[in-house]
N, C-alpha and C positions, 0 to 999 in steps of 0.2 A: 434530585439529579435527573430523574426520568423526565421532569418538566423541561429541563434544559435541553435534553436530547430531542424531545418532541418539538420544541421551538426551533432548534437548529434544522431538523429535517423539514419542517414546514417552510422555513425561510429558503432552504435549498430548492425545494419543490416549486416555490413561488418565484424564484429568481428569473429575471428577464434582463440581466445586465450585459449579456452578450448574445451574439447571433445563434449560438448553439441551442438556445431554448426553442428556436423555430423548427429545428429538425429532429429533436429528441423525441423518443416515445416516452421514456421515463427518466427521471433523475436517478443517479446511483450514488447515494451518499456514503454508504459503507455498512459493514455488518461485523458482528462478532461480540466479544466480551468487552463491555464498556469500561472494565477495570483491568484490562489486559496489561501485562508487563511488556508485551512485544506487539508492535504495529507494523504491518506490511503495507507498503504504499506503492501503487502502480501509477501509470501515466494517465489513463482515461478509460472509460468503458468502451467495450467493443459492441458488436451487433447483438450478441446473446445477452450481454449485461444490460444493454439499453432496453431490450425486450422484457427482461425479467425484473429490472430494477435492483439487481444484486451484483456485487463485484466478483470478478473472476469465477464465472460459472461455465465458460466455454472450455475448449481444449486446453488453453493455457491455465485455466483454473484447476483442471484436473491434475495437471503437472505440478502446479503450486501445492495442491493438497498432498501429493506424493512426497514432494520435497520437504514440506512441513512435517509430515508423518515420520520421515526418516530421523528427525530429531525430537520426536514425541510432542509435536505441536499439531494443533488442528484449529478449526474455525470456532471452537468453543473456548479455547484458551488464548486466542490472539484477537486482534482487531485488524480488519482488512478494509482498505479504502484506496482511493485514487486522488491525485492532485486535482484533476478536472472531474466534475460531477455529471457532465453530460457528454454523450458520444460525439466526437468530431465526425463530420461527414466522411464516408469511405475510410474511416479509421486513420485519418491523417494525423500527423503530429500536432498537438495543440499549439495554437499561436500564443505568443507571449502575453497578449492582452487578455486572452481567455484564462490563462493561468493566473494572471494578476487578479482577475475578478473572483476566481475560486479560492485563492490562497487564504483569505480570511476564514472561510468555512473550514478549510483544512486545519489552520492554526487553532480554531476553536475545538475541533475534534481532539487535537493533541492536548489542549488544556483540560478537556473533560476526561480523557482516558488516562493521561499522565503516564505514558509508557516509560520504561527504562531503556528500551531498545527500539529503534526504528530501522527497518530494512527497506531501502529504496530499490524497487524492482525496475531496472532499466535506466537508460541514460536520461530520459526526460525527468523522471522522479528525482534522480540523483542531482540533476542540474538545479532543480528548485529547492532541494533540501540540503545538499552538501556543498556544492561548488558549481557556479554558473559555467565554468570552463572545464568541467570534468570530462575526462576521456574514459568511458566505462571499461574499455578493454585494458587500460593501463592502471586504473585506480580502483577497480572493483576489489573487494576483499580487504580494503584498508579502513580501519576504524577511525572515526572522528568523534570527539567528545565536545559537546557544548552545553554548559550549565548542567552538568550531570546527566545529560541525555546522550546515549551512545548510538551512533549511526554508522551504517555500513551499506555500500551499494553492491548489488550483484546483478547478473543478467536477468532480464525480464523472461518469464516462462515462454512467451510467444517467440522470442528470439531463439531460445533453446530448442523449440520445436522445429525451427527453420535450420538451425546449425547444431546438430547433435554433438559435434566434436567439442563444444564448449561445456557440456554437462559435467565433465570432470572438474573444471574450474568452479562451476556453480556448487558442486558437492563440497569442494574445499571451503567455499564461503559459508555453506550451511554448517559445516563442522566448526568453523570459527564462531558462528552464531551460538552453537551448542556450548562451546567453551566459554564464551562471554556470559552466557546464562549461568553457568556454574560459578564463574568468577563473581558475578553480581548476586549470587544466591537466589536465582530465579528457578523455581521448580515448575515444570510444565503442568504437573498434575494439580498444582495449588488451586487454580481457578475451578477445575471440575470437581475436586474433592469438597469444596466449600458448599456445594449445592445440596 
């Protein structure tokens, strides 16, 4: 399995299939437990992520850590990635053609991790994972099941930093994630206890 991950990361790093390869510092493939039951998926790397080559390491990453910790999750018992593996200039929303180029990499990550739950963080991730016409403010917190995979959309942590009034709704979503974990028999400690 390690060989498959190494090969995937090498292909992502070597990718020149869109213009983002010209402006990136690093690719940001993802990190966490490669056998996690829960996968968190954002839109694309920001400046700090591009610099470090790791997802969610800036202010929004700190908030995501707090939100995960509130339901006994962390970076060791989850897998965190983005739809897009390179930072769009000025943190603009990824273009459809950029997402199209990166989606095979993301799908391969899902096949390797085999999560039971995917949490789409923000409208862009939800658009590519759940429904291309999703309205995040109206459809966040609603579970969708496809082939045994349970998906839910919630606000992106960077949005919550800009609009703190939405944190209450995000907390409701995380409680729903906690409840779904119980329903599916997912123990957050399972991954860390096995080591």
